[in-house]
N, C-alpha and C positions, 0 to 999 in steps of 0.2 A: 190602312190610312196613316198620311202623316200631318201632323196638324204642327203648323208655324206659326209662331207666335211672335207679334214684335213685343219688344221688352217695354216696362213701363215708363212714365214721364220721369225726365230729368229735369233740372234745372233751366239747362239751355233749351230744352223742348218748350218751357213754358216761356221760356224768352223769343223764340224763333228763332234762334240760332242754329249753323249745320255745324253739327258736332262729327260726323265722319267718324276717324279713329282716336279723337279725343277720349281720354276714358274718364267721361262723366258718368257720376254714380246716379242711380234712383233718387229720386225725392219723394216726402211722405206719400204724395198723391200718385206716385206710380208704385209702391209699395201697396197701397191700396188696391189700386187698378189690377195689378199683377192677383194679389189675394184675392181678389173678388171672382177673377177668371178661373183660379186654381181652385175655388171652393165649385165651381161649376163641374169641375170635371174632377171632383172627390172620387176617389176610390177606383178611377179608370186605370188598368194595368198597362202599361208601355214598354215594350221591348228595350227602347233606351230614351233618355233627356239628355238632348244634346243642346249644347249652348256656345257661341260666339265666346271668344275669350274676354271681350270686354267687361267689365266689371257690371254696367247697366243690365246685360244677358246673362251674366251670372248669377246674380243677386235674383233676378226674376226666375231663373231657374231653380235657386236656393229655395223661394218661397213656393213653387210649382211642389218640390218634391216633400213639403210637408203634408201635401193634399193627395198627389197622385202615388200610384206604385210603378216606380221605375226600377227596372230590372239592373240596370245598367246606366252611369253617367259619363257622358263625353264631353269633352273641350273640342271644339273640331275649326283650326284658325280657318277652314275655308268660308265660314259662313260669317265672317265679319263685315262690319260696315265698307262700303264704298269709299276708299279713300280720296277725299276733296280737295288735297293740294291746298293752294292758297285760298280756296275759299272756306276752311275751316275756320269757326267761329264768328263767320259772317252772320248778320241778320238775312232770314230769308225773305228776301224782297223780290220784286217782278225782275229785275235787272239780273240777282243772283242765280235764279230759277232759270231763265233764259241763258245765262254763260253754264249752267250745269248740264243744259240737256243740249245745248246747239252750240256751244264752242268748245275748243281746247283748252282748258285751265291748267296752268302750269300745276303737276306733280298731282293732279288728278288720275283717278283710274279709269279707264274708258269703260261705258255703259256696256261694251261688247264684252270685255273682260270680266266684268261684274257678273253678269249675265252667265258666261260659259263657267266662270268657276264655281257660283253656285248651283247651276245645273248639275255639273259633273260630282258636286258632293252631295246632293239629292239622290241622283241617278246613283250613287255607289251606296247611299244609306239605302235605298230602296231595294238592293240588292242584298243588303246584308243582314236586313233585319225582317222577319216576316210578320211580324206583330205591329200594333200600333208604334208611332214614333211621334214623340215630341221634341219640337226644336224650337229655341229660343234665338232669334235673329233681328235685323234691324229693317227700318223701313224703305229705305234704298235698295240694299241689297234683296230684299223680299220682291220688291216690285219689279227688280230685273228678271228675278227668278220666273215669275208670274208670266212676264211679258214674252219671256222665253220659251217657256213650256206651251203658251197659248199665242197663238201670232194674231188672232182676233184682238186681243189685249193692248197690240204695240200702240195705236194711234190712242187709245184711252187713256186718261189722266187718272192714276190710281192714287188715291189716298187712302193708308193705312194707319188708323187710329192706334195709340199706344194701348197694347194689352190685348190687341184686335188677333182673332185667329184665321187662319187662311188654311184651306184643306186640299191635300193634295193624295192623289192616289194612282196607282199604277194600275192599266187597264189594256190586256193583250199586250205587254211590255214596254206600255209609253206612259210616261207620266201625263197626266190631267189634271187639270184645275176643276175640283169640284165648286168651292164658293171662295171670297176671298172677304178680308175686313170685316169678319163677321164678329159680333159681341158672343163670348163664350156663352151667355145664358141661352142664346139660340140652339146652342149643343144640344140642351135640354129640352128642347120644344118650346122655347119662350119664344117670343116675338122681338128678338136681340138683333136682328139685321142691318148693318148700317152703311151700308152702300149707298 
């Protein structure tokens, strides 16, 4: 099983600002969110703990590493957040949302490119490791991955909470979305689903 976690909250998340590849650190609430999620997975053995190179993902991975048993730590630039170009730092309004998903934005990575980059990375990861893998990435990048794997999700507005877990597995050679936007407590049988 591949566990894909969205990093914890940053100050820009709290302010409703588009981060993209700006290297914004976790805030105290974000650290607590990830610690709570990591405690739910305490003692779980992962073949690898893989993070984006941005500090909010790496720090989230560092927190997870205190609670889970990761045989290998990897930083993978392919699972970095989408480049939002001229919208970096802008407050997330309906206008910004429309522009992000309906128009070409100067300097922004296309949704198709994000989806393919993430899909290629996860496909390779699924072929490299036989056991469970824990990945820490970013909201838009994970969303486009989910939509690339499962075409039924393409028209759906997917919101991923900070520190939420999405589960992907390989079935007969194909990647399948099992669940998304789960509270980690749900993984231990609690009613923690957040969809």
